[in-house]
C-alpha positions as CSV (number, residue, x, y, z in Angstrom):
1,M,-57.1,-19.8,15.2
2,K,-55.7,-19.5,19.0
3,K,-53.0,-22.2,17.7
4,S,-52.3,-19.8,14.5
5,Y,-51.7,-16.9,16.7
6,L,-49.7,-18.4,18.9
7,K,-47.4,-20.1,16.4
8,I,-46.9,-16.4,14.5
9,G,-46.1,-15.3,18.1
10,M,-43.2,-17.7,18.7
11,F,-41.7,-17.2,15.2
12,L,-41.8,-13.4,15.8
13,V,-39.7,-13.9,19.3
14,I,-37.7,-16.2,17.8
15,G,-37.0,-14.0,14.6
16,T,-36.1,-11.1,17.2
17,I,-33.9,-13.3,19.0
18,L,-32.0,-14.5,16.1
19,V,-31.5,-10.6,14.6
20,L,-30.6,-9.6,18.1
21,Q,-27.6,-12.3,18.4
22,L,-27.0,-11.4,14.7
23,S,-26.6,-7.5,15.5
24,G,-24.6,-8.4,18.5
25,C,-22.1,-10.3,16.3
26,R,-21.7,-7.5,13.9
27,N,-21.2,-5.2,17.0
28,K,-18.5,-7.2,18.4
29,D,-16.9,-7.8,14.8
30,K,-16.2,-4.3,15.0
31,D,-14.0,-4.4,18.0
32,F,-11.8,-5.9,15.2
33,Y,-11.6,-2.6,13.7
34,G,-8.5,-0.3,13.9
35,Y,-5.0,-0.1,13.9
36,W,-2.6,-2.9,16.1
37,S,0.9,-3.5,16.7
38,G,2.9,-6.5,18.2
39,T,5.7,-8.5,17.9
40,E,6.5,-12.1,17.4
41,D,6.3,-14.4,20.5
42,G,10.1,-15.2,20.8
43,L,11.4,-13.1,18.0
44,P,12.1,-9.7,17.4
45,I,9.4,-9.4,14.2
46,A,6.9,-6.7,14.3
47,Y,3.7,-6.4,13.1
48,D,1.6,-3.2,12.3
49,F,-1.9,-4.0,11.0
50,K,-4.8,-2.0,10.5
51,I,-8.1,-3.7,10.4
52,T,-11.4,-2.6,8.2
53,K,-14.7,-4.4,7.6
54,D,-13.4,-5.8,4.4
55,K,-9.5,-5.8,4.6
56,V,-6.7,-6.2,6.9
57,I,-3.8,-3.9,5.3
58,E,0.1,-4.6,6.6
59,L,3.0,-2.5,6.9
60,K,6.3,-3.9,5.1
61,E,9.5,-3.6,6.1
62,N,10.1,-1.2,3.0
63,D,7.1,1.0,4.1
64,E,5.1,-0.8,1.5
65,L,1.2,-1.0,2.7
66,V,-0.4,-4.5,1.7
67,D,-3.8,-5.1,1.5
68,Y,-5.4,-8.5,2.0
69,K,-9.0,-9.5,1.5
70,Y,-10.3,-11.9,4.3
71,T,-13.2,-14.0,5.7
72,L,-14.5,-13.7,9.3
73,K,-15.9,-16.6,10.8
74,H,-17.6,-17.9,14.3
75,E,-16.1,-20.7,15.5
76,K,-16.6,-22.7,19.0
77,I,-13.4,-23.0,20.8
78,N,-13.5,-25.2,23.7
79,T,-16.4,-23.8,25.6
80,G,-16.9,-20.5,23.9
81,S,-17.4,-19.1,20.9
82,Y,-15.2,-16.5,19.2
83,S,-15.1,-14.0,16.1
84,V,-11.9,-15.1,13.4
85,I,-10.5,-13.4,11.1
86,K,-9.1,-15.4,8.3
87,I,-6.4,-14.7,5.6
88,S,-5.6,-17.7,3.0
89,K,-2.7,-18.6,0.8
90,D,-3.7,-16.9,-1.7
91,E,-4.1,-13.9,-0.4
92,L,-0.8,-13.8,2.2
93,V,1.6,-13.9,-1.2
94,K,0.7,-10.2,-2.0
95,G,3.1,-9.4,1.0
96,I,4.8,-12.8,1.0
97,P,5.2,-13.4,-2.7
98,E,7.6,-16.5,-1.7
99,I,4.9,-18.7,-0.2
100,E,3.7,-18.9,-3.7
101,Q,5.9,-21.8,-4.8
102,T,5.8,-23.8,-1.1
103,T,3.9,-26.3,-0.5
104,G,3.2,-26.6,3.1
105,E,0.2,-24.8,4.8
106,S,0.1,-21.3,4.8
107,K,-2.4,-19.0,6.8
108,V,-3.2,-16.5,8.8
109,S,-5.7,-15.8,12.0
110,I,-6.7,-13.4,14.1
111,M,-8.9,-13.6,17.0
112,R,-10.2,-11.3,19.9
113,M,-8.7,-12.6,23.3
114,E,-11.1,-13.4,25.7
115,G,-12.1,-10.6,27.9
116,E,-9.6,-8.6,26.0
117,K,-11.1,-5.8,23.8
118,D,-7.8,-4.1,23.2
119,K,-5.9,-7.4,22.7
120,L,-5.8,-10.0,19.3
121,M,-3.9,-12.8,19.1
122,L,-2.4,-13.6,15.8
123,M,-1.6,-17.2,14.7
124,A,0.4,-17.5,11.6
125,T,1.2,-20.5,9.9
126,L,3.9,-20.1,7.0
127,N,4.8,-23.0,4.6
128,G,3.6,-25.4,7.8
129,K,5.8,-23.4,10.5
130,F,3.6,-22.1,13.0
131,S,4.4,-18.7,15.3
132,T,2.2,-16.4,17.1
133,A,1.9,-12.8,18.1
134,V,-0.3,-10.5,20.8
135,L,-1.4,-7.6,18.6
136,Y,-2.4,-4.3,21.0
137,R,-4.6,-1.6,20.0
138,T,-3.0,1.5,19.1
139,S,-4.2,4.9,17.7
140,K,-4.0,6.5,14.2
141,D,-1.2,8.8,15.6
142,K,0.8,6.2,17.3
143,S,0.6,3.7,14.3
144,P,3.1,3.4,11.9
145,I,0.6,2.6,9.3
146,G,-1.3,6.1,10.5
147,K,2.0,8.1,9.6
148,I,1.9,7.2,6.5
149,E,-1.7,7.5,5.7
150,K,-1.5,11.3,6.9
151,E,1.9,11.8,4.9
152,N,0.2,10.4,1.8
153,D,-3.4,12.6,2.7
154,I,-0.9,15.7,2.6
155,I,0.9,14.4,-0.9
156,S,-2.7,14.0,-2.4
157,K,-4.0,17.3,-1.2
158,Q,-0.9,18.8,-3.2
159,T,-1.1,21.0,-6.1
160,T,0.9,19.3,-9.0
161,D,3.2,22.7,-9.0
162,E,3.9,21.8,-5.1
163,K,4.7,18.3,-6.1
164,I,7.0,19.2,-8.7
165,D,8.9,21.5,-6.2
166,S,8.7,18.8,-3.6
167,F,10.2,17.0,-6.2
168,I,13.0,19.1,-7.2
169,K,14.3,19.9,-3.9
170,T,14.5,16.0,-2.8
171,Y,15.3,14.3,-6.0
172,T,19.4,14.2,-6.0
173,A,20.0,11.3,-8.5
174,I,21.3,13.7,-11.2
175,P,24.9,14.8,-12.1
176,P,26.3,18.0,-10.8
177,T,26.2,19.6,-14.0
178,W,22.4,19.7,-14.3
179,K,19.9,21.7,-12.7
180,L,15.8,20.9,-12.3
181,V,13.9,23.7,-12.9
182,N,9.8,23.8,-12.7
183,E,8.4,25.3,-15.6
184,D,5.4,24.9,-17.7
185,K,3.6,22.5,-15.6
186,G,6.5,20.0,-15.7
187,I,10.3,19.5,-15.1
188,T,13.1,20.7,-17.4
189,I,16.8,19.5,-17.1
190,N,19.2,22.7,-17.8
191,T,22.6,21.3,-18.5
192,D,26.0,23.5,-18.0
193,T,27.3,21.7,-20.9
194,E,26.7,20.2,-24.3
195,I,26.0,16.7,-24.3
196,S,28.0,13.7,-26.1
197,T,26.4,13.0,-29.3
198,D,28.0,9.4,-29.8
199,A,25.0,6.6,-30.2
200,Q,26.4,4.8,-26.8
201,S,26.4,8.1,-24.9
202,L,23.0,9.2,-25.9
203,S,21.4,5.6,-25.4
204,D,23.1,5.6,-21.7
205,L,21.6,9.4,-21.4
206,L,18.1,8.1,-22.7
207,A,18.1,5.1,-20.0
208,N,19.0,7.6,-17.3
209,L,16.1,9.9,-18.3
210,T,13.7,7.2,-18.7
211,G,14.5,6.4,-15.1
212,I,13.9,9.7,-13.9
213,S,10.8,9.9,-16.0
214,N,9.4,7.1,-14.5
215,T,10.3,8.4,-10.9
216,V,8.5,11.5,-11.7
217,T,5.4,9.9,-12.8
218,E,5.4,8.0,-9.3
219,Q,6.2,11.0,-7.1
220,V,4.6,14.1,-9.1
221,G,1.9,12.5,-11.0
222,K,1.0,10.8,-14.7
223,D,1.4,13.4,-17.8
224,V,4.1,15.7,-16.2
225,P,6.3,16.2,-18.7
226,L,10.2,15.7,-18.2
227,R,12.3,18.2,-20.8
228,L,16.1,17.7,-21.6
229,L,17.6,21.4,-22.5
230,E,21.4,21.8,-23.4
231,N,23.4,24.9,-22.5
232,G,23.1,27.2,-24.8
233,K,20.0,26.0,-26.7
234,K,16.5,27.5,-26.9
235,D,14.5,23.7,-28.1
236,Y,14.5,20.8,-25.8
237,S,16.7,18.0,-26.9
238,V,14.4,15.4,-25.9
239,V,11.1,15.1,-23.9
240,F,9.7,12.7,-21.9
241,K,5.9,11.5,-20.5
242,N,5.3,8.4,-18.1
243,G,8.5,7.1,-19.1
244,Q,8.2,7.4,-22.7
245,V,10.1,9.8,-25.5
246,T,7.1,12.0,-27.1
247,D,9.8,14.6,-28.4
248,Y,13.3,15.0,-29.7
249,N,15.6,16.4,-31.9
250,E,17.9,15.6,-34.9
251,V,20.8,14.4,-32.6
252,F,18.4,11.7,-30.5
253,K,16.7,10.5,-33.8
254,K,19.4,8.5,-34.6
255,V,19.2,6.2,-31.3
256,I,15.4,6.3,-31.1
257,E,14.3,5.6,-34.8
């Protein structure tokens, strides 16, 4: 009986130690979380990342945010044990589509630097070419990603009416004889002149309006109507939603149907 109690006691001690070790690893893994910025060694290439518990978010040159899923591994390197974030080629294609057709190895690893809580080492291999960068912890206020997130938060909190007003103020890719107006939960284009009614002119106009409607969908929201109201007329000539024609008059009928 004493031997059985001793065995149970030993198992409990070993189990407790393992739980504490795993808990310690998880707590250290949280040191990855947050905003990071740095430059590639020897090259003027800037990196901006946000790391969360399940993804690495990278800021691309066009202010696009790309999410990469990653795996977190604990590896022994020399005499130490390190937590390493690994991003596979299949994930990297999301932000670097050109590597999809390459045959060389492509991967990214991010690891904590020994004794440095606020520094990370990034090691990138793209089509067999290896490079490194040191990433430094930064705050949301100073991070370019954080600034974009704040802007997106402001936009998401705007009402549709406010988004329409903002769109009208900032959208300039229209002829000088057009005026954008916020009305009836949509955008109306008022024209100072009547439009040309030949087939080619109407087709060109439809293509232009399709592009504007797509932009409205992206910047304002889905199902926001874009209407064309010609000078001196009471009824809309053509109406779009989400880049698609939803209503039109007899003039546009000949090029739509």
